[in-house]
mmCIF file of the C-alpha atoms, coordinates in Angstrom:
data_MODEL
# 
_entry.id   MODEL 
# 
loop_
_atom_site.group_PDB 
_atom_site.id 
_atom_site.type_symbol 
_atom_site.label_atom_id 
_atom_site.label_alt_id 
_atom_site.label_comp_id 
_atom_site.label_asym_id 
_atom_site.label_entity_id 
_atom_site.label_seq_id 
_atom_site.pdbx_PDB_ins_code 
_atom_site.Cartn_x 
_atom_site.Cartn_y 
_atom_site.Cartn_z 
_atom_site.occupancy 
_atom_site.B_iso_or_equiv 
_atom_site.pdbx_formal_charge 
_atom_site.auth_seq_id 
_atom_site.auth_comp_id 
_atom_site.auth_asym_id 
_atom_site.auth_atom_id 
_atom_site.pdbx_PDB_model_num 
ATOM 1   C CA . UNK A 1 1   ? -150.860 -36.015 39.864 1.00 0.00 ? 1   UNK A CA 1 
ATOM 2   C CA . UNK A 1 2   ? -152.530 -33.458 37.028 1.00 0.00 ? 2   UNK A CA 1 
ATOM 3   C CA . UNK A 1 3   ? -155.953 -32.219 36.838 1.00 0.00 ? 3   UNK A CA 1 
ATOM 4   C CA . UNK A 1 4   ? -157.816 -30.604 34.391 1.00 0.00 ? 4   UNK A CA 1 
ATOM 5   C CA . UNK A 1 5   ? -161.399 -29.988 33.307 1.00 0.00 ? 5   UNK A CA 1 
ATOM 6   C CA . UNK A 1 6   ? -163.694 -26.893 32.098 1.00 0.00 ? 6   UNK A CA 1 
ATOM 7   C CA . UNK A 1 7   ? -166.649 -26.063 33.498 1.00 0.00 ? 7   UNK A CA 1 
ATOM 8   C CA . UNK A 1 8   ? -168.388 -24.510 30.494 1.00 0.00 ? 8   UNK A CA 1 
ATOM 9   C CA . UNK A 1 9   ? -169.801 -20.863 31.283 1.00 0.00 ? 9   UNK A CA 1 
ATOM 10  C CA . UNK A 1 10  ? -174.194 -21.552 31.318 1.00 0.00 ? 10  UNK A CA 1 
ATOM 11  C CA . UNK A 1 11  ? -174.230 -17.577 29.887 1.00 0.00 ? 11  UNK A CA 1 
ATOM 12  C CA . UNK A 1 12  ? -172.113 -18.872 26.819 1.00 0.00 ? 12  UNK A CA 1 
ATOM 13  C CA . UNK A 1 13  ? -175.073 -19.595 24.711 1.00 0.00 ? 13  UNK A CA 1 
ATOM 14  C CA . UNK A 1 14  ? -173.320 -21.500 22.331 1.00 0.00 ? 14  UNK A CA 1 
ATOM 15  C CA . UNK A 1 15  ? -172.284 -24.256 24.855 1.00 0.00 ? 15  UNK A CA 1 
ATOM 16  C CA . UNK A 1 16  ? -176.539 -25.523 24.695 1.00 0.00 ? 16  UNK A CA 1 
ATOM 17  C CA . UNK A 1 17  ? -176.956 -27.837 21.643 1.00 0.00 ? 17  UNK A CA 1 
ATOM 18  C CA . UNK A 1 18  ? -180.329 -26.435 20.838 1.00 0.00 ? 18  UNK A CA 1 
ATOM 19  C CA . UNK A 1 19  ? -178.290 -22.576 19.781 1.00 0.00 ? 19  UNK A CA 1 
ATOM 20  C CA . UNK A 1 20  ? -177.030 -23.144 16.553 1.00 0.00 ? 20  UNK A CA 1 
ATOM 21  C CA . UNK A 1 21  ? -172.940 -22.972 16.280 1.00 0.00 ? 21  UNK A CA 1 
ATOM 22  C CA . UNK A 1 22  ? -172.756 -19.812 13.959 1.00 0.00 ? 22  UNK A CA 1 
ATOM 23  C CA . UNK A 1 23  ? -171.560 -16.284 14.313 1.00 0.00 ? 23  UNK A CA 1 
ATOM 24  C CA . UNK A 1 24  ? -175.229 -14.398 15.249 1.00 0.00 ? 24  UNK A CA 1 
ATOM 25  C CA . UNK A 1 25  ? -173.531 -10.661 14.129 1.00 0.00 ? 25  UNK A CA 1 
ATOM 26  C CA . UNK A 1 26  ? -172.198 -12.414 10.497 1.00 0.00 ? 26  UNK A CA 1 
ATOM 27  C CA . UNK A 1 27  ? -175.432 -13.121 8.539  1.00 0.00 ? 27  UNK A CA 1 
ATOM 28  C CA . UNK A 1 28  ? -173.768 -13.013 5.020  1.00 0.00 ? 28  UNK A CA 1 
ATOM 29  C CA . UNK A 1 29  ? -170.624 -15.301 6.189  1.00 0.00 ? 29  UNK A CA 1 
ATOM 30  C CA . UNK A 1 30  ? -172.204 -16.932 10.147 1.00 0.00 ? 30  UNK A CA 1 
ATOM 31  C CA . UNK A 1 31  ? -169.856 -19.874 9.866  1.00 0.00 ? 31  UNK A CA 1 
ATOM 32  C CA . UNK A 1 32  ? -167.350 -19.923 13.165 1.00 0.00 ? 32  UNK A CA 1 
ATOM 33  C CA . UNK A 1 33  ? -163.787 -19.010 12.495 1.00 0.00 ? 33  UNK A CA 1 
ATOM 34  C CA . UNK A 1 34  ? -160.420 -19.601 14.668 1.00 0.00 ? 34  UNK A CA 1 
ATOM 35  C CA . UNK A 1 35  ? -161.501 -16.058 16.437 1.00 0.00 ? 35  UNK A CA 1 
ATOM 36  C CA . UNK A 1 36  ? -164.694 -17.250 16.854 1.00 0.00 ? 36  UNK A CA 1 
ATOM 37  C CA . UNK A 1 37  ? -163.210 -20.129 18.629 1.00 0.00 ? 37  UNK A CA 1 
ATOM 38  C CA . UNK A 1 38  ? -159.900 -18.317 20.300 1.00 0.00 ? 38  UNK A CA 1 
ATOM 39  C CA . UNK A 1 39  ? -161.707 -15.323 21.909 1.00 0.00 ? 39  UNK A CA 1 
ATOM 40  C CA . UNK A 1 40  ? -165.482 -15.056 21.263 1.00 0.00 ? 40  UNK A CA 1 
ATOM 41  C CA . UNK A 1 41  ? -167.116 -18.658 22.443 1.00 0.00 ? 41  UNK A CA 1 
ATOM 42  C CA . UNK A 1 42  ? -167.316 -21.808 23.990 1.00 0.00 ? 42  UNK A CA 1 
ATOM 43  C CA . UNK A 1 43  ? -166.091 -20.212 27.350 1.00 0.00 ? 43  UNK A CA 1 
ATOM 44  C CA . UNK A 1 44  ? -165.178 -22.360 30.826 1.00 0.00 ? 44  UNK A CA 1 
ATOM 45  C CA . UNK A 1 45  ? -163.789 -22.004 34.178 1.00 0.00 ? 45  UNK A CA 1 
ATOM 46  C CA . UNK A 1 46  ? -160.679 -23.846 34.271 1.00 0.00 ? 46  UNK A CA 1 
ATOM 47  C CA . UNK A 1 47  ? -159.716 -26.463 36.714 1.00 0.00 ? 47  UNK A CA 1 
ATOM 48  C CA . UNK A 1 48  ? -156.541 -27.429 36.707 1.00 0.00 ? 48  UNK A CA 1 
ATOM 49  C CA . UNK A 1 49  ? -154.215 -29.128 39.623 1.00 0.00 ? 49  UNK A CA 1 
ATOM 50  C CA . UNK A 1 50  ? -150.535 -29.875 39.126 1.00 0.00 ? 50  UNK A CA 1 
ATOM 51  C CA . UNK A 1 51  ? -149.445 -32.210 42.075 1.00 0.00 ? 51  UNK A CA 1 
ATOM 52  C CA . UNK A 1 52  ? -151.864 -30.456 44.812 1.00 0.00 ? 52  UNK A CA 1 
ATOM 53  C CA . UNK A 1 53  ? -150.748 -26.958 43.219 1.00 0.00 ? 53  UNK A CA 1 
ATOM 54  C CA . UNK A 1 54  ? -154.077 -25.518 42.495 1.00 0.00 ? 54  UNK A CA 1 
ATOM 55  C CA . UNK A 1 55  ? -154.186 -22.866 39.791 1.00 0.00 ? 55  UNK A CA 1 
ATOM 56  C CA . UNK A 1 56  ? -157.921 -22.925 38.746 1.00 0.00 ? 56  UNK A CA 1 
ATOM 57  C CA . UNK A 1 57  ? -159.064 -19.694 37.036 1.00 0.00 ? 57  UNK A CA 1 
ATOM 58  C CA . UNK A 1 58  ? -163.215 -18.793 37.589 1.00 0.00 ? 58  UNK A CA 1 
ATOM 59  C CA . UNK A 1 59  ? -162.919 -16.182 35.573 1.00 0.00 ? 59  UNK A CA 1 
ATOM 60  C CA . UNK A 1 60  ? -166.076 -14.201 32.788 1.00 0.00 ? 60  UNK A CA 1 
ATOM 61  C CA . UNK A 1 61  ? -165.094 -16.699 30.111 1.00 0.00 ? 61  UNK A CA 1 
ATOM 62  C CA . UNK A 1 62  ? -162.109 -18.075 29.084 1.00 0.00 ? 62  UNK A CA 1 
ATOM 63  C CA . UNK A 1 63  ? -162.388 -19.958 25.692 1.00 0.00 ? 63  UNK A CA 1 
ATOM 64  C CA . UNK A 1 64  ? -161.327 -23.470 26.037 1.00 0.00 ? 64  UNK A CA 1 
ATOM 65  C CA . UNK A 1 65  ? -159.772 -23.628 22.741 1.00 0.00 ? 65  UNK A CA 1 
ATOM 66  C CA . UNK A 1 66  ? -157.638 -19.945 24.019 1.00 0.00 ? 66  UNK A CA 1 
ATOM 67  C CA . UNK A 1 67  ? -156.994 -21.590 27.061 1.00 0.00 ? 67  UNK A CA 1 
ATOM 68  C CA . UNK A 1 68  ? -155.678 -25.318 24.690 1.00 0.00 ? 68  UNK A CA 1 
ATOM 69  C CA . UNK A 1 69  ? -153.481 -23.413 22.183 1.00 0.00 ? 69  UNK A CA 1 
ATOM 70  C CA . UNK A 1 70  ? -151.956 -21.293 24.762 1.00 0.00 ? 70  UNK A CA 1 
ATOM 71  C CA . UNK A 1 71  ? -150.545 -24.311 26.124 1.00 0.00 ? 71  UNK A CA 1 
ATOM 72  C CA . UNK A 1 72  ? -149.574 -25.601 22.886 1.00 0.00 ? 72  UNK A CA 1 
ATOM 73  C CA . UNK A 1 73  ? -147.040 -22.349 22.110 1.00 0.00 ? 73  UNK A CA 1 
ATOM 74  C CA . UNK A 1 74  ? -145.760 -22.575 25.046 1.00 0.00 ? 74  UNK A CA 1 
ATOM 75  C CA . UNK A 1 75  ? -144.998 -25.931 24.817 1.00 0.00 ? 75  UNK A CA 1 
ATOM 76  C CA . UNK A 1 76  ? -143.291 -25.366 21.297 1.00 0.00 ? 76  UNK A CA 1 
ATOM 77  C CA . UNK A 1 77  ? -140.996 -22.234 22.332 1.00 0.00 ? 77  UNK A CA 1 
ATOM 78  C CA . UNK A 1 78  ? -140.004 -24.643 25.487 1.00 0.00 ? 78  UNK A CA 1 
ATOM 79  C CA . UNK A 1 79  ? -138.540 -27.287 23.170 1.00 0.00 ? 79  UNK A CA 1 
ATOM 80  C CA . UNK A 1 80  ? -135.843 -24.648 22.008 1.00 0.00 ? 80  UNK A CA 1 
ATOM 81  C CA . UNK A 1 81  ? -136.099 -22.065 25.003 1.00 0.00 ? 81  UNK A CA 1 
ATOM 82  C CA . UNK A 1 82  ? -135.869 -21.614 28.553 1.00 0.00 ? 82  UNK A CA 1 
ATOM 83  C CA . UNK A 1 83  ? -138.295 -19.668 29.337 1.00 0.00 ? 83  UNK A CA 1 
ATOM 84  C CA . UNK A 1 84  ? -141.724 -18.268 28.082 1.00 0.00 ? 84  UNK A CA 1 
ATOM 85  C CA . UNK A 1 85  ? -144.850 -16.065 29.838 1.00 0.00 ? 85  UNK A CA 1 
ATOM 86  C CA . UNK A 1 86  ? -148.308 -16.257 27.999 1.00 0.00 ? 86  UNK A CA 1 
ATOM 87  C CA . UNK A 1 87  ? -151.443 -14.799 28.204 1.00 0.00 ? 87  UNK A CA 1 
ATOM 88  C CA . UNK A 1 88  ? -154.831 -15.606 27.514 1.00 0.00 ? 88  UNK A CA 1 
ATOM 89  C CA . UNK A 1 89  ? -156.582 -13.845 24.857 1.00 0.00 ? 89  UNK A CA 1 
ATOM 90  C CA . UNK A 1 90  ? -159.606 -12.665 26.445 1.00 0.00 ? 90  UNK A CA 1 
ATOM 91  C CA . UNK A 1 91  ? -159.172 -11.884 30.162 1.00 0.00 ? 91  UNK A CA 1 
ATOM 92  C CA . UNK A 1 92  ? -155.504 -11.850 29.864 1.00 0.00 ? 92  UNK A CA 1 
ATOM 93  C CA . UNK A 1 93  ? -154.231 -14.360 32.680 1.00 0.00 ? 93  UNK A CA 1 
ATOM 94  C CA . UNK A 1 94  ? -150.781 -14.360 32.267 1.00 0.00 ? 94  UNK A CA 1 
ATOM 95  C CA . UNK A 1 95  ? -149.196 -18.400 32.860 1.00 0.00 ? 95  UNK A CA 1 
ATOM 96  C CA . UNK A 1 96  ? -144.702 -18.079 32.813 1.00 0.00 ? 96  UNK A CA 1 
ATOM 97  C CA . UNK A 1 97  ? -143.246 -21.575 32.323 1.00 0.00 ? 97  UNK A CA 1 
ATOM 98  C CA . UNK A 1 98  ? -139.185 -22.342 32.570 1.00 0.00 ? 98  UNK A CA 1 
ATOM 99  C CA . UNK A 1 99  ? -137.284 -25.425 31.989 1.00 0.00 ? 99  UNK A CA 1 
ATOM 100 C CA . UNK A 1 100 ? -134.529 -27.120 33.398 1.00 0.00 ? 100 UNK A CA 1 
ATOM 101 C CA . UNK A 1 101 ? -134.049 -30.260 31.505 1.00 0.00 ? 101 UNK A CA 1 
ATOM 102 C CA . UNK A 1 102 ? -137.218 -32.683 32.349 1.00 0.00 ? 102 UNK A CA 1 
ATOM 103 C CA . UNK A 1 103 ? -138.778 -30.144 34.756 1.00 0.00 ? 103 UNK A CA 1 
ATOM 104 C CA . UNK A 1 104 ? -140.829 -27.732 34.214 1.00 0.00 ? 104 UNK A CA 1 
ATOM 105 C CA . UNK A 1 105 ? -141.877 -24.884 36.716 1.00 0.00 ? 105 UNK A CA 1 
ATOM 106 C CA . UNK A 1 106 ? -145.269 -22.987 36.126 1.00 0.00 ? 106 UNK A CA 1 
ATOM 107 C CA . UNK A 1 107 ? -146.413 -20.024 37.370 1.00 0.00 ? 107 UNK A CA 1 
ATOM 108 C CA . UNK A 1 108 ? -149.836 -17.558 37.182 1.00 0.00 ? 108 UNK A CA 1 
ATOM 109 C CA . UNK A 1 109 ? -149.921 -13.919 37.755 1.00 0.00 ? 109 UNK A CA 1 
ATOM 110 C CA . UNK A 1 110 ? -153.440 -15.190 39.679 1.00 0.00 ? 110 UNK A CA 1 
ATOM 111 C CA . UNK A 1 111 ? -151.596 -17.523 42.115 1.00 0.00 ? 111 UNK A CA 1 
ATOM 112 C CA . UNK A 1 112 ? -149.295 -17.549 44.704 1.00 0.00 ? 112 UNK A CA 1 
ATOM 113 C CA . UNK A 1 113 ? -148.212 -20.853 44.305 1.00 0.00 ? 113 UNK A CA 1 
ATOM 114 C CA . UNK A 1 114 ? -145.442 -22.775 42.345 1.00 0.00 ? 114 UNK A CA 1 
ATOM 115 C CA . UNK A 1 115 ? -145.980 -25.790 40.371 1.00 0.00 ? 115 UNK A CA 1 
ATOM 116 C CA . UNK A 1 116 ? -143.066 -28.354 38.944 1.00 0.00 ? 116 UNK A CA 1 
ATOM 117 C CA . UNK A 1 117 ? -143.923 -30.721 36.098 1.00 0.00 ? 117 UNK A CA 1 
ATOM 118 C CA . UNK A 1 118 ? -141.937 -32.960 33.824 1.00 0.00 ? 118 UNK A CA 1 
ATOM 119 C CA . UNK A 1 119 ? -141.360 -32.133 30.161 1.00 0.00 ? 119 UNK A CA 1 
ATOM 120 C CA . UNK A 1 120 ? -143.450 -35.157 29.291 1.00 0.00 ? 120 UNK A CA 1 
ATOM 121 C CA . UNK A 1 121 ? -146.555 -33.796 31.561 1.00 0.00 ? 121 UNK A CA 1 
ATOM 122 C CA . UNK A 1 122 ? -146.100 -30.928 30.296 1.00 0.00 ? 122 UNK A CA 1 
ATOM 123 C CA . UNK A 1 123 ? -146.671 -32.439 26.743 1.00 0.00 ? 123 UNK A CA 1 
ATOM 124 C CA . UNK A 1 124 ? -149.071 -34.979 28.155 1.00 0.00 ? 124 UNK A CA 1 
ATOM 125 C CA . UNK A 1 125 ? -151.110 -31.603 29.530 1.00 0.00 ? 125 UNK A CA 1 
ATOM 126 C CA . UNK A 1 126 ? -151.166 -30.108 26.274 1.00 0.00 ? 126 UNK A CA 1 
ATOM 127 C CA . UNK A 1 127 ? -152.501 -32.450 24.253 1.00 0.00 ? 127 UNK A CA 1 
ATOM 128 C CA . UNK A 1 128 ? -155.374 -33.541 26.778 1.00 0.00 ? 128 UNK A CA 1 
ATOM 129 C CA . UNK A 1 129 ? -156.423 -29.766 26.891 1.00 0.00 ? 129 UNK A CA 1 
ATOM 130 C CA . UNK A 1 130 ? -156.839 -29.611 23.059 1.00 0.00 ? 130 UNK A CA 1 
ATOM 131 C CA . UNK A 1 131 ? -158.727 -33.116 22.961 1.00 0.00 ? 131 UNK A CA 1 
ATOM 132 C CA . UNK A 1 132 ? -161.077 -32.187 25.689 1.00 0.00 ? 132 UNK A CA 1 
ATOM 133 C CA . UNK A 1 133 ? -161.819 -28.623 24.357 1.00 0.00 ? 133 UNK A CA 1 
ATOM 134 C CA . UNK A 1 134 ? -162.581 -30.486 20.875 1.00 0.00 ? 134 UNK A CA 1 
ATOM 135 C CA . UNK A 1 135 ? -164.878 -33.021 22.875 1.00 0.00 ? 135 UNK A CA 1 
ATOM 136 C CA . UNK A 1 136 ? -166.909 -30.551 24.828 1.00 0.00 ? 136 UNK A CA 1 
ATOM 137 C CA . UNK A 1 137 ? -167.141 -28.215 21.852 1.00 0.00 ? 137 UNK A CA 1 
ATOM 138 C CA . UNK A 1 138 ? -168.463 -31.517 19.688 1.00 0.00 ? 138 UNK A CA 1 
ATOM 139 C CA . UNK A 1 139 ? -170.567 -33.188 22.312 1.00 0.00 ? 139 UNK A CA 1 
ATOM 140 C CA . UNK A 1 140 ? -172.372 -29.876 22.100 1.00 0.00 ? 140 UNK A CA 1 
ATOM 141 C CA . UNK A 1 141 ? -171.706 -29.694 18.431 1.00 0.00 ? 141 UNK A CA 1 
ATOM 142 C CA . UNK A 1 142 ? -171.754 -32.639 16.574 1.00 0.00 ? 142 UNK A CA 1 
ATOM 143 C CA . UNK A 1 143 ? -171.422 -31.014 13.044 1.00 0.00 ? 143 UNK A CA 1 
ATOM 144 C CA . UNK A 1 144 ? -168.586 -28.932 14.678 1.00 0.00 ? 144 UNK A CA 1 
ATOM 145 C CA . UNK A 1 145 ? -166.690 -31.809 13.958 1.00 0.00 ? 145 UNK A CA 1 
ATOM 146 C CA . UNK A 1 146 ? -166.316 -31.055 9.988  1.00 0.00 ? 146 UNK A CA 1 
ATOM 147 C CA . UNK A 1 147 ? -165.003 -27.862 10.466 1.00 0.00 ? 147 UNK A CA 1 
ATOM 148 C CA . UNK A 1 148 ? -162.019 -27.795 9.559  1.00 0.00 ? 148 UNK A CA 1 
ATOM 149 C CA . UNK A 1 149 ? -160.258 -25.031 11.555 1.00 0.00 ? 149 UNK A CA 1 
ATOM 150 C CA . UNK A 1 150 ? -161.033 -26.476 14.776 1.00 0.00 ? 150 UNK A CA 1 
ATOM 151 C CA . UNK A 1 151 ? -160.139 -29.847 13.707 1.00 0.00 ? 151 UNK A CA 1 
ATOM 152 C CA . UNK A 1 152 ? -156.781 -29.253 12.685 1.00 0.00 ? 152 UNK A CA 1 
ATOM 153 C CA . UNK A 1 153 ? -156.029 -27.041 15.205 1.00 0.00 ? 153 UNK A CA 1 
ATOM 154 C CA . UNK A 1 154 ? -157.197 -28.660 18.526 1.00 0.00 ? 154 UNK A CA 1 
ATOM 155 C CA . UNK A 1 155 ? -159.160 -31.809 16.999 1.00 0.00 ? 155 UNK A CA 1 
ATOM 156 C CA . UNK A 1 156 ? -158.161 -35.042 14.927 1.00 0.00 ? 156 UNK A CA 1 
ATOM 157 C CA . UNK A 1 157 ? -157.760 -34.812 11.193 1.00 0.00 ? 157 UNK A CA 1 
ATOM 158 C CA . UNK A 1 158 ? -160.723 -36.054 9.956  1.00 0.00 ? 158 UNK A CA 1 
ATOM 159 C CA . UNK A 1 159 ? -160.605 -40.011 9.136  1.00 0.00 ? 159 UNK A CA 1 
# 
């Protein structure tokens, strides 16, 4: 069984529905950009348990979009390669993946345990991380469902 969820950091003011989802220092063009979602806002702690191996991460705040896109990148690279190490943009935590046939081994630079999952489970985990990031952000700010970058990168295209 694989458990994944994000625990929003209370100090990240954009999780509050009362706070406008704009970049506070770009008054001339305040809309949130991909960089804002990946580096600046919507930070959370990661709860990740892969078949009993706890790879959870409590940090100063890992942007949920950054983690979801990191998983997506690793999955894409493993389609044609046997291994990759990817790093989170803000916290520089490293997730190393190696693939043999249908098995993927996952290690991190912050936990000594090794997790194994199937290729299908990695694909499902990637989609779940993207969906959960989109769900959490748009639950706090429904207007961000219309943010083209967010919708096209981690969410579902407009219907």
